[in-house]
N, C-alpha and C positions, 0 to 999 in steps of 0.2 A: 217783608219777603225773607224766607228762610234760605240759608246758604249751606252748601256742603263744605268740607275742609279744603277743597280745591275748586277752581273755576276753569272753564275752557276759554278760548279766545273770544267767542261771542259774548260770554258773560262779562269778561274783563272790558270789552269794548262798550258794553252798555253802561258800565260803571264810569268809564273814562270818557264817554260820549264820542266814540269813534267806531269804526268798523272792525271786524275781525281781521280783514285784510291789512288794515293799518297796523293792528297789533303785531301781526307776523312781519310786516315791513320793519317795525321798530326793533323786533328781536333780531332780524337778519342784519340790521345796521349796528347792532350792539347798543341801541339807545332806549331799550325798554326800561322804564323806571322800576319795575319789579322783575327780577330774573325768573324765567319759567323753570319748572322742573321737567326734565325729559323722561317720559315713560315709554321706552322704545322709540317709536316715531311720533308719538303724541306729546304735545306740550300742555301742561297744566300750570296754573298759578296758585300759590297759597292764598286762600281767601283772606286771612288775617292781614297779609301784606298788601294786597290789592285795596282792601277797604281802608287800611291805615294810610295809604297813599292819598286818599281823598278826605282824611280827617275823621274816619268812622272806626269804631272799636267793634271787633267780632268776638262774640261769645260762642266758642265751639260747643258748649254743653247744650245750648238752646238753638244754635244755628242763626241767631239773630244779630243784627247790627244796630249799633246806637251811636249817637254823636259823641265823639271823643274830643281830645285837645285839638286846637286849631293848628293846621299845617303851616309851618313857617314859610313865608314867601321865598321863592327860589329853591325850595327843597324839591326832590323828585316828585312829591305828591301835590305840590302847589298846582292849582288848575291852570294858571297861566303857563307854567313850565310844561305841563302835559299838552296844552294847546299848541305851544311852539314846537313840541316834538312831533306832533301829528300834522302840522300845517306848514312848517318851514321847508320850502322847496330845496334848500341847500342840503337838507338832511334826508331827502327822499332817496329811495333806492329803486332799482328796477328788478323785476323778476326775470332772471335769465333762463328759467327752466321750467 
């Protein structure tokens, strides 16, 4: 799969195995492993950072991802850490608006 330089919430959710809604909830709670960039009202994530969070390397020249170094356990990109961020009810937020 080819990637652009940034990803939207749906694409980030596909990489991390959760919904776009969950991504926005993590951002709102200040618990998103990769800080989004704000373009007006739109949020985008740097592709290289999102892919690195799951142990992949992004080549911007080709738009392709490849397997990189293993993500250390407990780091923001560790899949168990991502899973706890998306499923831990104590970290859940509600949408007030």
